[in-house]
N, C-alpha and C positions, 0 to 999 in steps of 0.2 A: 650586483652592488648591494652592500649591506647598509641598512639604515637603522640607527639606534634611536629609540624613543627616549629622549632625555628630559622631557618635561617633568619638573620636580613633583608636581601634584599628581600627575598621572603615574609617575614612577612609584610614588609612595603608596598609592592605593590600587595599583594594578600590578604590583609585584615586579616592577621594572621589566616588563615584557619587552623583548627585542624581536623585531621582525625583519627577515631578509627578503627583499624583492628582487627577482631576477626577470629576465626577458621572457621566458616561456616555462610552462609546466608548473607542477606543484613542487615547492622547494622546501625541504626540511632544513631548518636552521639549527646548527649546533652552537650552543652558547659557550663551548670551549673548556669545560671542566670534565673530569672523569665521572662517567655515569655511576660507576660503582661507589666511588668516594662520596658523591652527593647523595646517593640513595641511602648509604649507611648513616650519614649525618641527618637526613630527613627523617629516618626511622627514630633516631634519638630525640628529635624535636618533639615527636608526638608525646613523649613521656616526660618532657622537661618543662616545668612550669615557668622557670626563669626565661627560657627561650620564648615561650608564649607571651609572657609579660613584655619582653623586649620587642617582640613583633607588634604588639598592641601599642606600645609607647612610640615606636618609630613611625607607625601609621598615624596615630592620633596627633603627634606633634610635627608631622611632615618633615622628618629628619632625612637628610640626603643620604644616599646609599654609601658614599665614600666615608661619611662620618660614622655610620653604623659599622662599616668594615673595621675602622680603627678602634672603635669601642669593643668589638668582639675580640680583636687581637689582644687588647689590654686585659680583658676578662679571662681569656685563655691563659695568659701569662701569670695570672694570679689564682690559678687553681680551678677554673671552670673549663676543664678540657672537654666536657661533654657538649659545649656550645658549638654551633656551626662556625665555619671560617669566613663566611661572607653573607652580606645582606640578601643576596639572591636566594641562598638556601634557607635563611631565616624566614623570608617572606614567601617561600615556596614558589619561586619563579619557574614556569614551565621551560624545559630545556630546548624544545623545538616546536615549531608551528608550521602549518602548511598553508600556502596561499593558492588561490584560484583566480581565474579570469572572469571579470564581470564589469559591465559598462565600459569596456575598453581599458580597464585598469587591472593591476594586480590587486586582489581583494582578499581581505581577512575579516571574519566576523567573530566576535566574542559573544556567546549567548548571553542575552541581557539578564535572564533569571540567575544564571550562575554568577555572573559578575556582581549583580546586586546582592546576592546572598553572601559572597565573599566579603563584600564591603561591610555588611551588617555585622558579620562575625568579628570584625575588628573594633566594634564599639562596645563599651561596657554595657552589660545587660541592664544595669540600673538606669542608664540613660534611655534605653529602648522601652523599658517597662511602662513608662508614662506616655508612650507614643503609639497611637493607633493608625495614623496615616503618615506616609512618607512622601514628601514632595520631590519630584524630579524635574529637572530642566535639561534641555539638550542644546548643543551647539554644532552647527554644520558650516564649515568654511574651508577654503583652500589654504594650503600652507606650503610656500616655496621652501625647498630644501637647500638650494645652493644659489649663490649669486651668479655663478658661471654656467648654470644649466637650467633648462626649463622644467626639470623634474620636480614634481610637487605631490603632496599628499592631500587627500580630502578626508579628514577624519570626522567621525560622528562621536562627540563626547557627551557623556552623561554626568550631571552633577546631582549628588544626593544631598538634600538640604537638611542635614543634621549638623551638629557642632562637633568638630569643624566640618565645613562643606567639603566633600570629597569629589574628585573628578576622575572619571575612568573612561578609557576608550572603548567604544562599542563596535564601531566599524572603522576599518582602515583601508584606504585605497591609495595606490601610488602609480603614477604614470607621467608621461611627458606633457599632458594637457589635462583639462578637467574631464570628469566622466562624460561619456557620450550620451548617456540617458540617466534616468533616475532609478534604475533597477537595483543599484547598490543600496537603496534604502529599504528594499523589500523585507529582508530578514529582520532588520531593526523594527519595522512597523509590525510584523507578525509577532515578534517577541513582546513588544510593548502592549499590543492588544491582549495577549495572553495574561500579562501581569495586571492590566487594568480590570480584566474580567474576573480573575480568580485570586488576585492578591499574592502575597508571598508568605509562606510558612517558615518561621524561624523560632526555635526554642519553644515549641508548643503554643506559639502565638501567630495569628494571621495578621499581617500588615496590609492595609489598603494602600494603593498606589495612586498618586494624582500627578498629572502633568501640569506644571506651572506655566511653562513657556518654551518656545523653540527660538533660540537667539541666533541671528545671522546678521551680517552686514548687508547693505542694500543689494549689491550684485548677487550674493549667495542666496538671499531671500527670494529674489526674483527667479533664480535658477531652480531652487528646490520646490517652490510653489508653481513653477512653470507659467510665470506671468511676465508682463512687460516690465522693463526696467523703470525705475522711478523717474528717469529723464524722458520717458515717452509721453505722448499726448494723453494716454489713458493709464499712466504708470502709477498713480497714487494708490497706496495700499489701503487708505482709510475712507476715501470717497470716490464717487463715480464721475466726477466732473472731468471734462476735457480741458487740458491745459492750453495755454496760448504761447506761441513762440515769440520771444523778444530778445534780440541781441544774442543769438546762439544758445539761449537757455529756454526751456519750457517751464512756464509758471502756471501753477494750478489756481483756479478760481477760489476766492475766499468768502464769497457770499452765496446764499441759497444753496448750501451744500446738501448733497444726498449721501448719507453715510453708507459705506459698504457693509453688508451683513454676511454672516456665515452661510445662511440659506442661499442668498444671491450668489455668493462665491461658488458654492457647490453646484448650483444649477447653471453657472456661467451665463447669467442673464445679460452681462455686458461682455460680449464676445471679444471686443477690441482689447480687453484687459488680459486675456488668457492666450497662451500658446497651446495648451492642452491639459491633460489630467496629470495628477501627481499621486504617488503612493500614499502621501500624507492624508489624502482624503479618506482613507480607510480608518483613520484614528478618530475617536470621539472627542475632538477638540474644536474650538472655535477657530476657523482658518483665518480670521481677521485679528481677533484680540490675542490669540496665542503667539503672535509674532510681534514683539515690541518694536518700536521705532529704533532705527540705527542711530543712537544718541551720539556716538563719537563722531561719525562722519557727517551727520546732518547738523548737529548743534555746535560741536567744537570745531571740526575741520571745515564745516560748511558755513553757516551764517556768521559765526563770530570771526572766523578768519577773513571772510569776505568783507565784513565791516571794517576791520582793522586795515586791510589793504586799501580800501576806498579812502579811509581817513588819513592814511600816511602816504599813499602814492596815487590817489585818484585824480579826478579832474579838478581844475581850479574852481573854488566855491564850495567844494565838498571836503577837500583835504585840509589838514592842518598845516600851518607854516612850519618852517624848519625849526624855529625857536620853540614852538609848541610841541613838536615831536621830541625835541631834546628834553623839554620839561617833563613830558610824560615818561620818557625813558629814565630820566633821573629819579623820578618819584618811584618807579618800579624798582630800581636798584636800591633806593633807600629803604624799601620795605624788606629787603633780603634778611637782615638780622631778626626781623619780627615774625618771619614765617615759621610756624612750628614744624617739628620733624614729621608730623603726620602727612605733610605734603611731600611727594616724592621729588619734586623739583622746585628750585628757587626761581623767582622772577628774573627775566632777562629783558634787555631793552628792545625797542621796536626795530632797531637796525638788524636784529637777528630774527626777524619775524618769520622768514622762510624756514628757519630751523626749529621753530617752536614745536613741541610735542603736544599731543592731545591734552595731557594733564595740565600743560601751561595755559592752553586756551580755556580749559575748564576753570582753572584758578582765576584767570582774568575775568571770565564771564560771571562767576558766582561771588567773587570776593574782592579782588584788587581793582577791577575795572571801574567800579562805581566810585572809587576813591581817587584814582589818578586822572580821571577824565574831567575833573572840575577845572575847567580852563577859564581864566579871567581875561576876556577880550570883548570889546564892544563893537568890533568891526561888523558892519551890516553884511558883508560878504560871507560871513560865517553863520548866517541864520539857518541854512540847510544843515550845516554840521551840528548846530545845537539841537535842531529837531531830531536828527538821527541819533544823537547821544541821549536825548530824552527817551526815545523809543528803546534804545539799548538798555537804559536803566529800568524801564518798565518790564521788558522781556527778561532781563537778568533776574529781577526779583521774582517774576513768574516761574522761571526755570528753577530758581532756588527752592521755591515752594514745591514744585513737582519732584525735585530730587530728594526732598526730605522724606524719610521713611514714615513719619507721623502724618504730615500734611498731604503728601503725595497720594496716599491711599484713600483720602476722603472723597 
């Protein structure tokens, strides 16, 4: 079965690579065009400055491949017959790749040094001349491919923190379940260690490489670090406290915390937190601080959604009345015309709470919630509701400070 990688950012900066995953063996993937015709056009690209400029423009502006195809046809019809006929040829997409078996999955690895070098070549040298260190971040997560099948991919993506940020696939695995072990990370770890120790030579300049973070959601983070899930008694990533079970949920202690350290993690001083070792231990990174908190699931889909469900559908004494729920929903809808286009979604009423997206919970948490939850009611039965809304306001303000680029780094 053939799987096309159609992520716009990955396509723009990884030359629209396509990978075919089959059930067994190494599989050469033919991308469907005449090899002789593409080779002739690729040879012409080497000596065509316009083609080089177009490739840089398409990459820098993250232009979709179908838009580049249409532009190339227009330019060819107006006298530029030496230009290639498709974005794949312009961006020098490889015509075939071979996959192998690793961790119980079909496996493909793009050498990190080559991928990083190809990315730097697409940036203007004037932008790179003032840069001595290039920051990288990585993402590891499962990606379901179809609704009607359990087949999924586990890609390792690398983000190069230049302007604009580019995202490239480093490792691709595909199978009917998640990887059986962590050996699919071995090649990425070895390549990254090489870059961290020797840097990258480009245009007679050596760039130092720094790893900012490895971003995963909570289940993927536990998997790649080979630790307990956050829902376990010893599942907290940041402290060593044992949680307490209450009403089907494990809650961590909030007093007299002992913070987890990189040294303690590497020596596994708290054995209950670990399932075993991980290849990421071979990297010179802080195994605690290099993995940020899963902000979307824990803050947006976690605490904020839980609070709204309690206030709108919880037990008596904690939930709002029907009139108050209608008032809050009405206020949210009245804010619609005032929400600027920088927000991807407009506010919706509380009757659609189950269908809210993470961006809507974030908007409510940081901006609109503090406005619409000003309820005028003197009923003593709502004292607990007022207390929880006061806590919401305090935590909302705290989260806004942490999310700000200027204040969050203090």
